[in-house]
N, C-alpha and C positions, 0 to 999 in steps of 0.2 A: 298649556305650557306657558311659563312666566319668565320674561327676560329680566335683566338687571334693571331696566328702566320701569319695571312694573307692568309691562304690557303682557296681556294674556293671549296665548296662541292656542285656541281650542282645536281639537281634532275634527276635521270636516266630516260630515255625514257621508256614508258610502255613496249615495246617489249623486252627491255634489263633489266627491273626491275624484281620485284618479280612476277608480272603477266605474263611476258614473260617466265620466268623460269617455272612457273606453267603450261603454255600452252604446252611447249615442254615436260615437265615431264609427263603430262597427255597423250600426244600422244605416248610417249615411253612406258608407263605402259599399255595402251590399246593394243598396238601392241604386248607387251610381253604376255598379256592375250590371244590375238588371236593366238599367236604361240603355247601356251600351249593347246589351244583348237584345233588347226590345226592338231597336231600329231594324236590324235585318230580319227579325222574326215576323214583325208586322208586315214588312214588305213581302216576305214569302207567303204569309197568310193571304194577302191581297191577290198575289199572282195565282195561288191555288183556287181562290174563290172565282176568279175570272176564268181560269182554265176549266173548272167544273161546269160553269155555264156554257163554255164553248163545247165541251164534250157532250153535255146533254142536248144542246142544239144540233151538234153534228150527228148524233144518233137519230134524232127526229128528222134531220135533213136527209140522211141517207134513205130512210123509209119513204119520205115524201117523194124524193127523187126517183124512187123505183116505181111510183104510181103514174109516171108520165104516160100519156099526155093528159091524164085527168087532173083537174084542179080541185084542191081541198075545199070543202065547204067552209063558210065563214066561222061556224061554231067550232069546227076542228082547228082552224087557224088560231082562234082566240084561246082555245084550251092549250094549244102548243105554246103560244106566246106567254100565257100565264104560268105554265109549268117552267119555262126557261127564264122567266122574269125579264123578258125583252119586249121591244116594240116592233122589231123587224128582224127577219132571218134571211140571209142571202147566201147562196151556195155558188162558188166559182168552180167551174169544171170545163176542161178543154177550151180554155180561153173565153168562155161565156159565163155570164152571171145570171142566176135565176132567183127571183124573189119567191121564197117558199111561203112566208107568212108575214103579214104586216097589219097593224091596226091603222096607223096613219103615218105615212112616210114624211119625216121631218124635212124641212128645207135645208138645214145645216146642223152640224154637230159641234160641241165645244172642244172635244179632245178625241184623239184616236190613238190606239195602241196596237202594235204588232207583237203578239206574244212570241213569235218565232225568233225575234231578234230584240230582246229586252235586256239591257245592261243592269248590273247589280246596283250601281249608284243611282241610275235613273229610276229604278224600281223603288229604292228607299225614298228618293225625293218625291215621286208621285204618291207614294203611300202616305207620307206626312202631309202633303198638300190635301189629299182626300180627307184625312183624319182631322185636320185643323181648319181647313177653309172650304172643303168640297161639300157635296150633297145636292147641289142645284144644277149640276151640269148634265149634258146629254153626251154619252160616250159611244164611240165606234170602236169595237174590239174585234180583231180577226186573227186567225191562226190556222195551221194545217189540220186536216182530219186524219189522225193516225199517221201512218207511213205513206199515205197516198199523196197525190198531187192536188187533191181538192182542198179548197180553202173555205172555211165557214166564217161568216161575218155576222156580227150582232150589233144592233143599235139598242142601247139600254140607258135607263136613268141611273145616276150615281147614288141616289138616295139609299137603295137597298144595300149597296156595297159599303157605304159609310156606316150604316146601322150595324152591319156585321162586324166591321172593324172596331167600332166603339165597344161592342160587347166583348170582343177579343181583348182589347186594351184593358177593359175593366177586370176581366179575369186574370190577366197577367199582373195587374197592379195588386190584386188581392193575394195572389200566389207569392209575388215578390215581397210584400209586407210580411207575410207569414214566414217565408224563408229568412228574411232579414232579422225578424224578432227572435226566431229560434236560434239562428247562428249567433246573434249578439248575446243571448242569454247563456248559451253554451260557452262562448268565449269569455263572458263575464265571470261565470263560475270557475272556469279553468284559470284565467289570469288572476282572479281574486284570490284563489287558493295558492297559486304558485308565487305571486308577486305582492299583491296588495296586503294580504295578511302578514307576511314576513316584514314588509316595510312598516306597517303599523306597529308591529312588535318592536322593531328597531327604534321607532320614534318614541314609543312609550318607555322603552328602556333609557333613551337619552333624557327624557323628561324626569324619570325617576332618579337617574344618576346625577342630574344637575341639582336636584333638591338636596342630596346628601352624597357628594362625591367621595367621602371618606369611608362609606359603608362598603365593605368587600362583597356583601350579598347583592349589591346592585350592579356589579360588573356583568356585562353581557356574557351569556354562556354560548360559546362558539360551537356549532354542530359540526357534523362530518360531511356536509354537502360540498359540492364542487362547482356550484353555479355562482353568478356574480354576487347575489345577495349573501350567500354563505361566506364568500371571500370578504365582502364588506363587513359582515358580522365579526369575522376573525380580526380584521384590522381594527374595528371598534373595540373589541375586547382587549387587544394589545394596547391601544391608545389609552383606554380607561385604566388598565393596570399600570402603565407608565405614569399616568397623571396621578394616580394614588400614591405611587412611590415618591413622585416629586412633591406632592402636598405633604407627605409624611416627612420628607427631608426638610422642606421649608419650615414645617412646624418645629422640627428638632433644632434647626438653625435659629429660629426665633427664640426658642427656649434657651439655647446656648448663648445667643446675643444678650438676652436679659441677664443670664447668670454672669457673663463676662462684664457687663456694664456694672453690675453690683460689686463684683470683685474689684474691678478697675476703679470704682469710686472710692472704695476703702484703700486701695493701693495708692491712689493719688494723695489721700490724706497722710499716709505713712511717708511717702516721698516728700511731701511738703515739710513734714517735721524733720526729715533727714536733710533737706535743703537748708533749713534754718540752722541746724547744728553744723553743717559743713561750711556755712559762711564764716564761722569762727576760726576755721583752719587758716584763713588768710592772715590772721593776726599772729599765728605761731611763727617764731623765728627760726625754727629748725629748717636747714636748707633742703633736706629730703622732703619734708612736708611741703615747702614752698614749690618744689619741682612738680609734685603730682597733684597739688591742691587745685590749680586751675582746670586740669583735665577732669578731676573728680567733679568739680562744680558744673562743668559743661555737660558731663554725662548725666548728672542728676537733673539738670535743667531739661535735657532732651527727654529723659524718662518722664518728667512731669508733663512736658509737651505732648508726648505720645499718649499718655493717659487721657489728656483732654481731647485729643484727636480721636481716640477710640470711642469716647463717649459721644462725640459729635457724629462719628460714623454710624454708631448704633441708632442715631436719630436721623440717618440718611441725609446728613447735611455736611459734606466734606468742605473744609475751609478752602477758600480760593487762595491761589499762590500769591504770596507777598514778594513780588519780584524786585530784584535789584542786581546791579553788576558787582561781581566779586571774582576773585582769582580762583580758578578751579584747582590749582596745585595745592593751595592751602586746605581746601575741603578734602582732597584725597589724602593728605597727610593726617587729617583728623580720623579718617576712616581707618588708616593703617594703625594709628595709635590705639583706636578703640578695639580693633581686632587683636592687638597685642601679638603680632606675628614675630616671634623672636628667633635667634639663630638656632636654638635647640629644637625648633619645630621641624626643621628640614625643609621648609617652604620659603621660597624667595618671593618677595613682593617688590615689583618694579613699577615705578611711576614715570612713564614716558610722556610727560606733559610739560610743555614750555611754560616758563614762569609768567609770560605776558598774556597767556590765554585767559580771557574773562568770559563768563557766561551770564546771561540775563535770565535769572531764575530765582525761585525761592530756595535759599541755601539749605534750610532744614529739610524741605521735601526732597531736594536733589541728594542731600546726604543720605536720606533713608533709601532712596533708589539705589545708589552706588553701594551703600553698606549692605543692603539685602543681597545684591548680586555677588559682591566680594565674600560675604559670609558663607553663602552657598558654595562658592568655589573653594574656600578654605576648609569647610567641613568635608567636601568631597575629596580633597587632596589629603586631609588628615587621616582618612580611613582607607585611602587607596594604597595598595601594596603592589608596585609594578614588578614585572619579572626581572628587569634590568636594575640592579642596585644603584647604578650610576644615572638612572633616568631622572632628568631634571623636573622637580616639582615647583611650578612657578605660576604666579598670578601677575598679569601685566595689565595696567590701566593706562590707556593712552587717549589722547584727545587732539583734535584739530578743528580749526574754524574754516568753514567754506561759505564765504559771503555772510549771510545773516543767520547761519545755522552752525551750532557747535556739535560735532559728532564725538561721542565718548564710547570707547570700546573696553570691555573687560574680558580678557582672554586668559584661560587657564589650561594647564596640561594634564588635567585629571582624566577620569575614565569616560567622561561624556555623559549625556543624559539618556536614561533608558527610553524605550519607545513609548511606554504608557505616559511618562512625564512629558514627552514631546507632544503627544496628542491632546493633553489637557494642560498645556504649558501655563496659561494665565488664568486657569479656572480655580477658584477658591476651594480648598479642601480636596482637590483632585489632582493638582499639578505638582505634588511633592515628589522629589526624586530620591528621597531616602526614607527609610523606615522610621516612623514616629513623627515625621514632618506633617505640617498642616497644609502646606501649599498656599499659605496666605501671602508670603513674602513677595513673590512675583506678581500676584494679583494686585497687591497694594502698589507695587512699583509701577505697574502698567497704568493704574488709575491716576497716579501722581504725574506720570509723564504725559498722559492724554490731557490732564488739566492744564499743562503748559503748552498744549497744541503740538506736542512732539510725538515721536514714535519710539517704540522699543521692540526689538526683534531678536530671535535666535538666528545666528548666521552660520551657514554651513562652512566648515573649514576642512582642508585636506588631511590634516593630522589629527591625532587624538585630542580630546579636551572639549571645552565649551567656549563659545564666543558670543557675547551679547553686544549689541550696538544700540546706543541711546542717542537720539538726535533731538536737540532742544533748539527751536527757532527763537530768534529775538522777538520782542513784542513789536507789533506793527505801530509805526509812528503816525499819529494823526497829522493831517495836512496843516492845520493851524500851528501845531507845535513845530513842525518842520520849517514853516515859513518864519516863525518867531526866531528860531535858532539861525536860520539863514540870514 
């Protein structure tokens, strides 16, 4: 797999991937479990080995004890000691001890064990000591003979016991390794089939989709499974489908932007010619022409400015606001004149703005913001037919200054915005509240307001209609300028 930076991410080999790690972890965990089981089992094996020696010696001891008062010949004693693997056999009975067989009675022993009262932890500890450090000690082991009150006592070397324990540990190790490998292989095959193979398919599909995300054949086919990987596959398929739709929409928008730029370029040339011809209207002496000529010139100038801004927007370089202080009431009057809301329209346009309110903003950009909102309100009211014939159809533009912020509200008594338009309020091509609209007006208005560091929002109102609030903060004053003015 190759990233945008040119790095290649090859698929790891199975033995070095997740399945290989699972294989080694399974072997390690099974071996750990076998070690935990090995400790009590080797202790039990040691106790059984000693108990077997005691039982053999006890059987011989009972026979020898029955031959009293005869003493066993030396050869018979040696054979008995060799059979039991001991150096001395002592039988305790009725409070007395009788030496049944002995080769050479040692002066002292290194350790002694009472098998009648032997704890589990003590047995495990002694077993590991014998296995790891023992072999050279002389042991004294004793325990009861069956259900009787007789006690048999043995003196023996630890070497034979350690040898038997090492052989047992070796066998346990071989069996544990065999069980671990078989278990790991079975788990490897099962997990590899259930998890690793589907994950590799998902990864391969991601790689293939990344190479050509517009190809519908490369979208992941979601199966009918109900496990986590199947759910992840369905999410991946839906995400890829949505991404393809987005890419298609972006491509269409790019094509549309190119077409609009071409049309706008030609329109700018036509408007430039109209601008040159309209300049001559200023020299006409007709009073009617003189009354509407300045408005016509300003309208054409704005149209030329819009075409230039559309071209720059297509190049993703929106012009920075050219801010200055101006009276907001004059700008709203121009909006009213351009909308041409007359008495015959049945719509009342109210300007509740004090003459002394000034705003620090780009006049042309703020004009576009207020004009877009008022035009939407005018179009909504023009097509709105209320049940009450006396229902007032009104657009109210008001403003007030609060410290360094000017708050402008545009309120209408229309039908209000539908739910879909509210959900995509400032989204281009999706936020239109009327049929045939593009949804660009509010998207452009929001971008222009944000460029001023301000905010624009749809405000909830108790009655019918729509209320927008635009807040434009003054430019921050640098400390040097403030000191200079002070």
